[in-house]
C-alpha positions in Angstrom: 15.3 22.2 1.6 11.9 21.4 -0.1 11.0 18.0 -1.5 12.9 17.3 -4.7 14.6 20.7 -4.8 17.4 19.2 -6.8 15.1 17.6 -9.3 11.8 19.2 -10.0 9.1 17.2 -11.8 5.6 17.7 -12.9 4.3 16.8 -9.4 6.5 19.2 -7.4 3.5 21.2 -6.3 1.8 18.1 -5.0 5.0 16.9 -3.4 5.5 20.2 -1.5 1.9 20.2 -0.4 2.1 16.6 0.9 5.4 17.5 2.7 3.6 20.4 4.5 0.8 18.1 5.5 3.2 15.5 6.8 5.1 18.1 8.8 2.0 18.2 11.0 2.6 14.6 12.0 6.1 14.4 13.3 8.0 11.5 14.8 6.3 11.9 18.2 2.9 11.2 16.6 4.1 8.0 15.0 6.1 6.8 18.1 3.0 7.1 20.3 0.9 5.2 17.8 3.6 2.5 17.6 3.7 2.0 21.3 -0.1 1.7 21.5 -0.4 -0.3 18.2 -3.1 2.3 17.3 -4.4 3.3 13.9 -3.4 6.8 12.6 -6.9 8.1 12.3 -5.9 11.8 12.3 -3.3 11.3 9.6 -5.7 9.3 7.3 -8.4 11.9 7.8 -6.0 14.7 6.9 -5.0 12.9 3.7 -8.7 12.2 2.9 -9.7 15.8 3.4 -6.8 17.0 1.2 -8.0 14.7 -1.5 -4.8 12.6 -1.8 -6.5 9.2 -1.3 -8.9 9.9 -4.2 -6.4 11.2 -6.8 -6.8 8.2 -9.1 -10.6 8.3 -9.0 -12.1 10.2 -12.1 -13.5 13.7 -11.6 -17.0 12.5 -12.5 -17.0 10.4 -9.3 -15.5 13.1 -7.0 -11.8 12.4 -7.5 -8.9 14.2 -9.1 -8.6 11.9 -12.1 -4.8 11.9 -12.1 -2.5 9.2 -13.4 -0.7 6.6 -11.3 2.5 8.6 -11.3 0.7 11.2 -9.3 -0.3 8.6 -6.7 3.3 7.3 -6.7 4.6 10.9 -6.0 2.2 11.3 -3.1 3.1 7.9 -1.4 6.8 8.5 -2.0 6.6 11.9 -0.4 4.7 10.6 2.6 7.5 8.1 3.3 10.3 10.5 2.5 8.8 12.8 5.2 9.1 10.0 7.8 5.4 9.1 7.9 3.8 5.9 6.8 1.1 5.4 4.2 0.5 1.7 5.1 -2.7 2.6 6.9 -4.4 3.8 3.8 -2.4 3.2 0.6 -4.5 0.2 -0.3 -7.4 2.5 -1.2 -5.4 3.8 -4.2 -4.9 0.4 -5.8 -7.9 -1.7 -4.5 -10.5 0.7 -5.9 -8.8 0.3 -9.3 -10.5 -3.1 -9.5 -13.9 -1.4 -9.1 -12.9 1.5 -11.4 -11.6 -0.7 -14.3 -14.0 -3.7 -14.0 -17.1 -2.5 -12.1 -20.4 -1.6 -13.8 -21.5 1.9 -14.3 -24.1 1.4 -11.5 -21.4 0.1 -9.1 -19.1 2.9 -9.8 -21.8 5.5 -9.4 -22.9 3.9 -6.1 -19.5 3.5 -4.4 -16.8 5.7 -5.9 -18.2 9.1 -4.9 -18.5 7.9 -1.2 -15.0 6.5 -1.4 -13.6 9.7 -2.9 -15.3 11.8 -0.1 -14.1 9.5 2.7 -17.6 8.6 3.7 -16.6 5.0 3.0 -13.2 3.5 3.2 -12.1 0.8 0.8 -8.8 -0.4 2.4 -9.3 -4.2 2.8 -8.0 -6.6 0.2 -9.1 -10.2 0.8 -6.9 -12.4 -1.4 -4.1 -14.2 0.6 -5.0 -17.3 2.5 -3.1 -19.4 5.1 -2.5 -22.3 2.7 -2.2 -20.5 -0.6 -0.1 -17.4 0.0 0.8 -15.9 -3.4 -0.5 -19.0 -5.2 -3.7 -17.2 -5.8 -5.2 -19.9 -8.1 -5.2 -22.4 -5.1 -7.3 -20.3 -2.8 -10.1 -22.2 -1.0 -12.6 -19.5 0.0 -15.8 -20.3 -1.8 -18.8 -18.2 -3.0 -21.7 -20.4 -3.9 -24.6 -19.0 -5.8 -27.9 -19.0 -4.0 -30.8 -18.4 -6.4 -30.9 -15.0 -8.0 -30.2 -13.1 -4.8 -26.5 -13.6 -4.4 -23.8 -15.8 -3.0 -22.9 -17.5 0.3 -19.2 -17.1 1.2 -17.2 -19.5 3.4 -13.5 -19.5 4.1 -10.6 -17.6 5.6 -8.2 -14.8 4.6 -5.0 -13.8 6.4 -2.7 -10.7 6.4 -5.8 -8.7 5.5 -4.5 -5.4 6.6 -6.8 -2.5 7.8 -9.9 -4.8 7.9 -10.9 -3.3 11.2 -10.8 0.2 9.7 -12.4 -0.4 6.4 -16.0 -0.2 5.3 -15.6 -2.2 2.1 -13.5 -5.1 1.0 -12.4 -6.4 -2.4 -12.7 -10.2 -2.0 -11.5 -12.9 -4.3 -13.3 -16.2 -3.9 -13.8 -19.4 -5.9 -17.2 -19.6 -7.6 -16.3 -22.7 -9.6 -14.6 -25.7 -8.0 -11.0 -26.0 -9.1 -11.4 -29.4 -10.6 -14.3 -28.1 -12.8 -12.4 -25.1 -14.1 -10.9 -25.2 -17.6 -7.7 -23.5 -16.4 -6.1 -23.1 -13.0 -6.9 -19.4 -13.1 -10.5 -19.8 -14.0 -13.4 -20.0 -11.6 -12.4 -17.1 -9.3 -14.6 -14.1 -8.9 -14.3 -10.7 -7.3 -16.8 -9.2 -4.9 -17.2 -5.9 -3.2 -18.2 -6.7 0.4 -20.1 -4.3 2.6 -18.2 -5.0 5.8 -20.5 -2.9 7.9 -23.4 -5.1 7.0 -21.5 -8.3 7.2 -20.0 -7.9 10.7 -21.8 -10.2 13.0 -23.5 -11.8 10.1 -20.9 -14.2 8.9 -17.8 -12.0 9.0 -15.3 -12.2 11.9 -12.1 -10.2 12.1 -9.2 -11.1 14.4 -6.2 -8.8 14.8 -2.7 -10.2 14.4 -0.1 -8.5 16.6 3.1 -8.0 14.7 6.6 -6.4 15.1 5.3 -3.2 13.4 2.1 -1.3 13.8 0.3 -2.4 10.6 -3.3 -3.2 11.7 -3.2 -6.6 10.0 -5.8 -9.3 10.6 -7.2 -12.7 9.7 -10.7 -12.7 8.4 -13.2 -15.6 8.7 -16.3 -16.0 6.5 -19.1 -18.3 7.8 -22.2 -18.4 5.5 -21.7 -14.7 4.8 -24.2 -13.4 2.2 -23.1 -11.2 -0.6 -25.6 -9.6 -3.0 -25.4 -10.5 -6.7 -25.1 -6.8 -7.3 -21.7 -6.8 -5.6 -20.1 -9.2 -8.1 -17.5 -7.1 -10.0 -17.2 -7.9 -13.7 -17.9 -11.4 -14.9 -18.2 -14.5 -12.7 -15.1 -16.7 -13.0 -12.9 -13.9 -14.5 -11.6 -12.5 -11.2 -8.1 -13.7 -11.4 -7.2 -11.4 -14.3 -8.9 -8.5 -12.6 -6.8 -8.9 -9.4 -3.7 -9.4 -11.5 -4.0 -6.1 -13.3 -4.6 -4.4 -9.9 -1.4 -5.9 -8.6 0.7 -4.0 -11.2 -0.6 -0.8 -9.7 0.0 -2.0 -6.2 3.6 -2.9 -7.0 4.3 0.5 -8.6 2.8 2.4 -5.7 4.5 0.4 -3.0 7.8 0.6 -4.8 7.3 4.4 -4.7 6.9 4.1 -0.9 10.2 2.2 -0.8 11.9 5.0 -2.7 10.6 7.5 -0.2 11.8 5.4 2.7 15.3 5.1 1.1 15.5 8.9 0.7 14.5 9.3 4.4 17.1 6.9 5.5 19.8 8.4 3.3 19.2 11.9 4.5 18.9 10.8 8.1 22.2 9.0 7.9 24.0 11.8 6.0 22.8 14.4 8.4 23.9 12.4 11.4 27.3 11.6 9.8 27.9 15.3 9.4 26.8 16.2 13.0 28.4 13.3 14.9 32.0 14.0 15.9 34.4 11.4 17.2 38.1 11.9 17.8 37.6 15.6 16.9 36.0 15.3 13.5 32.7 14.3 12.0 32.3 10.6 11.3 31.2 11.5 7.8 34.8 12.2 6.9 35.6 8.5 7.1 35.1 6.5 3.9 33.9 3.6 5.9 30.9 5.7 6.8 30.6 7.5 3.5 30.6 4.5 1.1 27.6 2.5 2.4 25.5 5.7 2.3 26.7 6.5 -1.2 26.1 3.0 -2.4 22.6 3.1 -1.0 22.0 6.3 -2.8 23.1 4.8 -6.1 20.8 1.8 -5.6 17.9 4.1 -4.8 18.4 6.2 -7.9 18.6 3.1 -10.1 15.4 1.6 -8.6 13.7 5.0 -8.9 14.3 4.9 -12.7 12.6 1.4 -12.9 9.6 2.7 -10.9 9.2 5.6 -13.4 9.5 3.2 -16.3 6.9 0.9 -14.9 4.5 3.8 -14.3 5.1 5.1 -17.8 4.2 1.7 -19.4 1.2 1.4 -17.0 -0.1 4.8 -18.0 0.4 4.0 -21.7 -1.7 0.9 -21.4 1.2 -1.3 -22.2 2.0 -4.7 -20.5 4.0 -3.6 -17.5 4.0 -6.8 -15.4 7.8 -7.4 -15.6 8.6 -3.7 -14.9 6.2 -3.5 -12.0 7.7 -6.6 -10.5 11.3 -5.4 -11.0 10.4 -2.0 -9.7 9.1 -3.4 -6.4 12.0 -5.8 -6.0 14.7 -3.3 -6.7 13.0 -0.5 -4.7 12.5 -2.8 -1.7 16.2 -3.9 -1.9 17.4 -0.3 -2.2 15.3 0.9 0.8 16.5 -2.0 2.9 20.1 -1.2 2.0 19.5 2.4 2.9 17.9 1.3 6.2 20.9 -0.8 7.1 23.3 2.0 6.3 21.3 4.4 8.4 21.3 2.1 11.5 25.0 1.4 11.0 25.8 5.1 10.8 23.8 5.9 14.0 25.4 3.0 15.9 23.6 2.5 19.2 21.4 5.5 18.6 19.9 3.7 15.6 18.1 1.5 18.2 16.9 4.4 20.3 13.1 5.1 19.8 13.5 8.9 19.8 15.5 8.9 16.5 12.7 7.1 14.6 15.3 5.0 12.8 14.3 1.7 14.5 10.6 2.3 13.8 11.2 3.1 10.1 13.6 0.1 10.0 10.8 -2.2 11.1 8.2 -0.7 8.8 10.5 -0.8 5.9 11.3 -4.5 6.3 7.6 -5.2 5.8 
């Protein structure tokens, strides 16, 4: 059965093509990476060469110029196929900051190389150990040094993919908090050339976690950033990042929908095939109902994701819908994950079934 055979949409061709690409990276591929805590280089390269990571970049810069719902369809399909886009999904939403708020010169310089895969923009330096989601309280500073640029000092944590990214979107304080008119003023966004900065004020330390997510903590010690790499206006960075977070939430919610579909199909197939006391366990309502309930929750969340994407594409305020989409989709995928483990019983914990791996990835 092809992807979305029961419900065709405007992206069914893209979904089918993504499913075919993902079929080249079966469970064994991901299990090996998981054991070694290794980065899925071959998978990311395949997505790059197929143009899927640049679909939101305008055609004039080498991308496909598609809308966010196309990106959502791609990420959903990757996860529905049992793969994981966590290694590269940030490129879809982090480059939006550059696309929407960067100068013409910045876009012409960076976007074509990002679209071709020559450069990777996958690192997002926002969260800090003491501020978390309280972005206005971050402590990393960028102090102006003459006309040349800025000197950055501070620390970021949970900066995923930093070791495998050439560029980073960095949020830092350019005006002391006590001198800012509003809590959200005085923050600025920079595009950091990580290749140039490594060994020159930038240090990356991996954080080993329960899932293979390539996350790190990043330290800045008198790191120089050119004034040319300031995105938008100095002190206005908070609103730039906030608008990008709506895109992030819509796209990650789409991944959750894909995960839920994978878990539901995996559970349903196993319930039909597994026979106990002479009949399939799927004939028991105690097995059927949790799967059916997970399916209903997934479908409801899917509608909210589509509504958030619709408002985003229309240029409307979609903050509430993007937040609800991510919350509902995350809850739905977790409900489906639990139902899948429960349906499989002990086999849900066996590596070869991929359920326990997806279970861990989904919890993140």
